[in-house]
C-alpha positions in Angstrom: 8.6 -22.0 -1.7 8.4 -18.4 -2.9 6.4 -16.1 -0.7 3.1 -14.8 -2.2 4.1 -11.4 -1.0 7.1 -10.9 -3.3 7.5 -9.9 -6.9 6.9 -12.6 -9.5 7.4 -11.6 -13.1 5.2 -14.4 -14.3 2.3 -13.4 -12.0 -0.5 -11.6 -14.0 -2.7 -9.4 -11.9 -6.3 -8.2 -12.4 -6.7 -4.8 -10.9 -10.3 -4.0 -10.2 -11.2 -0.6 -8.9 -14.3 0.5 -7.1 -14.7 4.0 -8.6 -17.2 4.9 -5.9 -14.7 4.1 -3.1 -11.3 5.1 -4.5 -9.2 8.2 -5.1 -8.5 8.9 -8.8 -5.6 11.2 -8.1 -3.6 8.3 -6.6 -4.1 5.9 -9.5 -0.6 6.1 -10.7 0.8 5.3 -7.3 -1.6 2.5 -6.9 -0.4 0.9 -10.2 3.2 1.2 -9.0 2.3 -0.6 -5.8 0.5 -3.4 -7.7 3.4 -3.7 -10.1 5.7 -4.6 -7.2 4.0 -8.0 -7.1 3.5 -8.8 -10.8 2.3 -7.5 -14.2 -1.1 -5.8 -14.1 -2.7 -7.2 -17.2 -6.4 -6.5 -16.5 -7.4 -3.0 -15.6 -11.0 -2.1 -14.9 -12.8 0.6 -12.9 -16.4 0.3 -11.9 -19.0 3.0 -11.3 -21.8 5.0 -12.8 -19.7 7.2 -15.0 -22.7 9.4 -15.9 -22.5 10.9 -12.4 -20.9 14.3 -12.1 -18.8 13.3 -9.0 -16.9 10.8 -11.2 -16.1 13.2 -14.1 -12.5 13.5 -13.0 -11.9 9.8 -13.6 -12.1 10.1 -17.4 -8.6 11.6 -18.1 -7.0 9.3 -15.5 -8.5 6.2 -17.0 -7.4 7.2 -20.5 -3.9 7.8 -19.3 -3.6 4.4 -17.7 -5.5 2.4 -20.2 -8.2 1.4 -17.7 -11.4 0.0 -19.0 -14.4 1.8 -17.5 -17.3 -0.6 -16.6 -20.6 1.3 -16.5 -22.9 0.3 -13.7 -26.2 2.1 -13.4 -27.5 3.0 -9.9 -30.8 1.2 -10.0 -32.0 2.6 -6.7 -30.9 4.9 -3.9 -29.0 3.4 -1.0 -27.9 0.3 -2.9 -24.4 0.0 -4.3 -24.6 -2.0 -7.6 -20.9 -1.3 -8.3 -19.9 -3.8 -5.6 -22.0 -6.6 -7.2 -20.7 -5.8 -10.7 -17.0 -5.9 -9.6 -17.5 -9.2 -7.6 -19.3 -10.9 -10.6 -16.4 -9.9 -12.9 -13.8 -11.0 -10.4 -15.3 -14.5 -10.2 -15.5 -14.7 -14.0 -11.8 -13.8 -14.2 -10.9 -16.2 -11.4 -12.7 -19.1 -13.2 -11.0 -18.2 -16.5 -7.6 -19.0 -15.2 -6.0 -16.0 -17.0 -4.4 -14.4 -13.9 -2.5 -15.5 -10.9 -3.5 -12.6 -8.6 -5.9 -9.8 -7.9 -5.7 -6.2 -6.7 -8.9 -4.9 -5.2 -8.9 -1.1 -4.8 -11.6 -0.1 -2.2 -12.1 0.5 1.5 -15.4 -1.4 1.5 -15.8 -4.5 3.7 -18.2 -6.0 1.2 -15.2 -7.4 -0.7 -14.0 -9.4 2.3 -15.6 -12.7 1.1 -14.4 -12.1 -2.4 -10.8 -11.9 -1.2 -11.0 -15.0 1.0 -12.5 -16.9 -2.0 -9.6 -15.8 -4.2 -7.1 -17.0 -1.6 -8.9 -20.3 -1.2 -8.2 -20.9 -4.9 -4.5 -20.4 -4.2 -4.1 -17.0 -5.9 -2.4 -13.9 -4.6 -4.7 -11.0 -3.6 -3.8 -7.5 -2.5 -6.0 -4.7 -1.4 -5.5 -0.9 -1.5 -7.7 1.4 0.6 -7.8 3.9 3.4 -6.6 3.4 7.0 -10.3 3.2 8.1 -10.8 0.0 6.0 -12.4 -2.7 8.2 -9.9 -5.1 9.7 -11.7 -8.2 8.2 -11.1 -6.9 4.6 -7.5 -6.1 5.4 -6.7 -9.5 6.9 -8.5 -11.3 4.0 -5.7 -10.1 1.7 -2.1 -11.3 1.3 -1.0 -7.7 1.2 -2.9 -4.5 2.0 -1.6 -1.0 1.2 -3.0 2.1 2.9 -3.4 5.0 0.4 -2.2 7.3 3.2 1.3 5.7 2.8 1.4 6.5 -0.9 3.0 9.7 -2.2 0.2 12.3 -2.1 -0.6 14.5 -5.2 0.6 17.7 -3.4 3.9 16.1 -2.5 4.7 15.5 -6.1 5.3 19.3 -6.7 8.9 20.3 -7.2 10.3 22.8 -4.7 10.7 25.4 -7.4 6.9 25.4 -8.0 6.4 26.9 -4.5 7.3 30.5 -5.0 5.8 32.7 -2.2 5.7 36.3 -3.3 6.9 39.0 -0.9 4.1 41.3 0.2 4.8 45.0 0.8 3.9 45.8 4.5 4.8 49.5 4.4 7.1 52.0 2.8 10.5 50.4 2.4 9.5 47.4 4.4 8.9 44.0 2.9 7.1 41.2 4.7 9.0 38.0 4.9 7.6 35.2 2.7 5.7 32.5 4.4 7.4 29.2 4.8 5.9 26.4 2.7 3.7 24.0 4.6 5.3 20.8 5.7 4.2 17.8 3.7 3.5 14.3 5.2 6.8 13.1 3.8 8.7 15.6 6.0 7.0 14.6 9.2 9.2 13.0 11.9 9.0 9.2 12.1 6.2 8.0 14.4 8.3 5.0 15.6 9.8 7.2 18.3 6.5 7.1 20.2 6.8 4.6 23.1 3.5 3.0 22.5 4.2 2.6 18.8 7.7 1.3 19.4 6.3 -1.4 21.7 3.7 -2.4 19.0 6.5 -2.7 16.4 8.7 -4.7 18.7 5.9 -7.2 19.5 5.2 -7.6 15.9 8.9 -8.2 15.1 9.1 -10.8 17.8 6.2 -12.7 16.3 7.8 -12.4 12.8 11.2 -13.7 14.1 9.4 -16.7 15.6 8.0 -17.8 12.2 10.8 -16.7 9.9 13.6 -19.1 8.9 16.6 -18.6 11.2 20.1 -20.1 11.2 21.6 -21.7 14.2 22.6 -18.4 15.7 19.2 -16.8 15.2 20.0 -14.7 12.2 17.2 -14.0 9.7 17.5 -12.6 6.2 15.8 -9.2 6.0 13.6 -10.3 3.1 12.4 -13.4 5.0 11.6 -11.2 8.0 9.6 -8.8 5.7 7.6 -11.8 4.3 6.9 -13.0 7.8 5.7 -9.6 8.9 3.2 -9.4 6.0 1.9 -13.0 6.7 1.2 -11.9 10.3 -0.2 -8.5 9.4 -1.1 -7.9 5.7 -1.2 -4.2 6.2 2.3 -4.0 7.6 4.2 -1.2 5.9 7.3 0.6 7.2 5.9 3.8 5.7 3.1 3.7 8.3 5.8 4.2 11.0 7.7 7.0 9.1 10.4 4.9 7.3 10.8 4.4 3.6 12.0 0.8 4.0 12.1 -2.1 6.4 15.9 -1.8 6.7 15.6 1.8 7.9 13.0 0.9 10.4 15.1 -2.0 11.7 18.2 0.2 11.9 16.3 2.7 14.1 16.1 0.1 16.8 19.7 -0.7 17.7 18.9 -1.4 21.3 16.6 -4.3 20.3 17.9 -5.6 17.0 21.4 -6.4 15.7 22.0 -5.8 12.0 24.8 -7.2 9.8 25.5 -7.1 6.1 24.7 -4.5 3.5 22.8 -3.8 0.3 25.0 -4.1 -2.8 24.0 -3.7 -6.4 20.3 -3.9 -5.5 20.7 -7.3 -3.8 20.1 -7.3 0.0 22.6 -9.3 2.1 21.2 -7.8 5.3 20.6 -10.2 8.2 19.0 -9.3 11.5 18.7 -10.8 15.0 16.9 -9.9 18.2 19.2 -9.0 21.1 19.0 -11.7 23.8 18.5 -9.1 26.5 15.6 -7.3 24.7 12.8 -6.8 27.2 
């Protein structure tokens, strides 16, 4: 049986965005993440678009063919946007026109919605901040933290950063300041002892439920699916690596790797070392 957490070209996805609880500047990256699991056919964003704080959403929604759903704020302190999104989600669910949902928010109010979608046998992913409540995260098949997505300032080309020399004195020029280091240039956090122990424990649990051959070898793709079943928010980027294979290869003392990736098809197999503490 194909894992829910893999790309399926026949899976149509409804992407529903909580405009009060999402970052418009990362919308392109969010679409790319959702498209890794299927085709995003329904695109809606919810909010009171008459409010000045949501004005920047307009050009982004136009660029990505998103349907804005207007929801008035009937009273202060109550979020009518949540209710509108949930009602629409249930209508879409009952219509049978999609095979998956992507809920963009960090609000725990959508936890029950996600569990209801999964109860119907459909795929559901969430996209939100790292402070998203654990209940909402675990209610999804896959949860992606926006902090792991390429940030808007990281998209600038190197040539766009042109520090100008400042004259300090006669015949003396002050050295240009070095550009600030972006999140992408930071060192991997997996080198931290506490973090490494957490990753290793998670990998052990994944190896236990993944399909192994007689010698204990597990296909890298199967291991990745097992990791996301255990922890929907698992993402190698959280630990400073672009892919699971790079994360695995950074742990030669604990994991043995064989095979390679050729023409886009992974033939990598991994196995825990028997003497791993």
